[in-house]
N, C-alpha and C positions, 0 to 999 in steps of 0.2 A: 472463610469469607463468602464462599458461594451460597451456602444456605441463607445467609442474611441478605445477600444480593437478590436471590430468588424471591424471598419473602417481601422485599421492598420493591420488586419490579425493576431492579437496576441490573445493567449489563456490565460485566468486567471484561475489558479487552486489553490484550497485551501488545505492545509495540515491539517489533523485532529489533535486535541489537543493531545499532548503526554507529560505526561500521560493524558489519557482521563478522566478528572475530571471536574465537573460543575463549580468549583471555585478553584483557586490556589493562595495562598498568598493574599487572600482578593480580588482577581480580578475574575470577571465572565469570563467564557470561551465560545467559540462559538460552536465548533465541538467536543463534548465529548461523543456523542452517535451516533449510526447509524441513528436514527430518525433525530437528529439535523443536521447531515452531509448531509442527503438527502434533507433537507429543503432548502439548498443552491441552488440546481438545480430548485426546485419548485418556488423559488422567481423570477427567470428569466431564461426561457428556451432558452437562447441564445447559439449559437454554441461556443461563446467565454467564456462561463461559464462552469467550470468543476472541477474535483477532482484530487488531487494528492493522489493516492491510496496507503497509507502507510499500508502495510499488518500487521505489528506489532502493530501499534496504533489501527487499526480497530479490530484486534483480542483481544486486551486488554479490549475493551469495553464490558460491561456486557450484552448488548442487541444485537439482530440481528444475522444473519447468514453470515459470511464472504464470503462463496462461492456463495450464492444467490446474494449478493451485487456485487461481482466481475463479476458474469455472467450477471446480469442486466446491469451494467454500461459499461462493456467492449463491450457488444453487441450494446448498444446505442451510443457508441463513446464518452462517457462523461469523460473518464480517460485521463488526460494529460500525466502522467507518473506514474510509480509504484516504490515504495520503497520495495525491496525484503528483508524482515526481519521476523524472527520468535520469538515467545515468548512462555512461559509456564505460564498459569494462567490468571486471570483477575484482573483489578484494584480492590482493592488496593494491592492484593497479586499476583504479577507477577514478572517474571524475563526475561531478554533477553536470547535468546538461539541461538545456531548455526542453520543455515537454515535447517539442516537435523534432528534436535532433538526436535523441539518445537511442539506446539499444531496444527499448520497449516500443512496440507498435501500439501507441496509445489509442488509436482508432479501433484496433482489434480488441484491446482490453475493454473499451467502452461498449463495443458490440457484445462481448461476453456478458457484461453486466445487464445490458438491455435484454438479451436472450433469457437470462435467469430472473428477470423482473426485480433486479436489485433496486430497492427504494430508499437506501440509506444515504448518508452524507458523503460527498466526495470533496475533499479539501485540497486546494493547491498547496503543496509543501514548498520548502525553500528552493530557490533558483540560483543559478550562477550570479555572481556579483556583476552589476551593471554600472556603467559610468554615466550617471545622470544625477540630477538634484535629489531624486527620491528613489534610489535603487530597489529597496525592498518593495515599495508600492508598485513600481514599474514591472518588476518580476511577477508579482501577484496578478497585476492587471493583464499581463500577457497570458499567463497560465489560465486565468478565468475566461478570457476571451476565446482562447483556443478550445477549452473545454466546452464552452457554450456553443461555439460554432460546430464542433464535432457532434455534440448531442442533438442539435437542431437538424443536422444532416442525417443522422441515424434515425431520428423520429420521422423524417420525410421518406425514408426508405420503406417504411411500412411497419 
């Protein structure tokens, strides 16, 4: 698939397994650890081969350093897009969190992206369930507002 993607100017990006477990329901999974996820790029260093950087799923993994991975791959241009999501804990004991309350320092992550001139798409991912008339929309609105406020603050820093 990579030669065709290269020829067509298309980028193939893989999402890490969520939850990141080596096996689920009797089926082996591919990208359940930072090591396995990075093997994808090592298999073929094509510009059409990349990551979908799901911050929540990567943070849930028991190995590795999310910030080092983000720094390395945003600098190298390997990230197709980012799922902006936060969690508390690691598999198997973790929970989704709002972007401002989890284990990931989202401001630090956005500063890394700024430092590396990341110009890709950052997408707010799913959020904890809210008790209101439009919970999905409210969660997305909160995440978008948070992202925008942090990005504006980082831009003002210089």
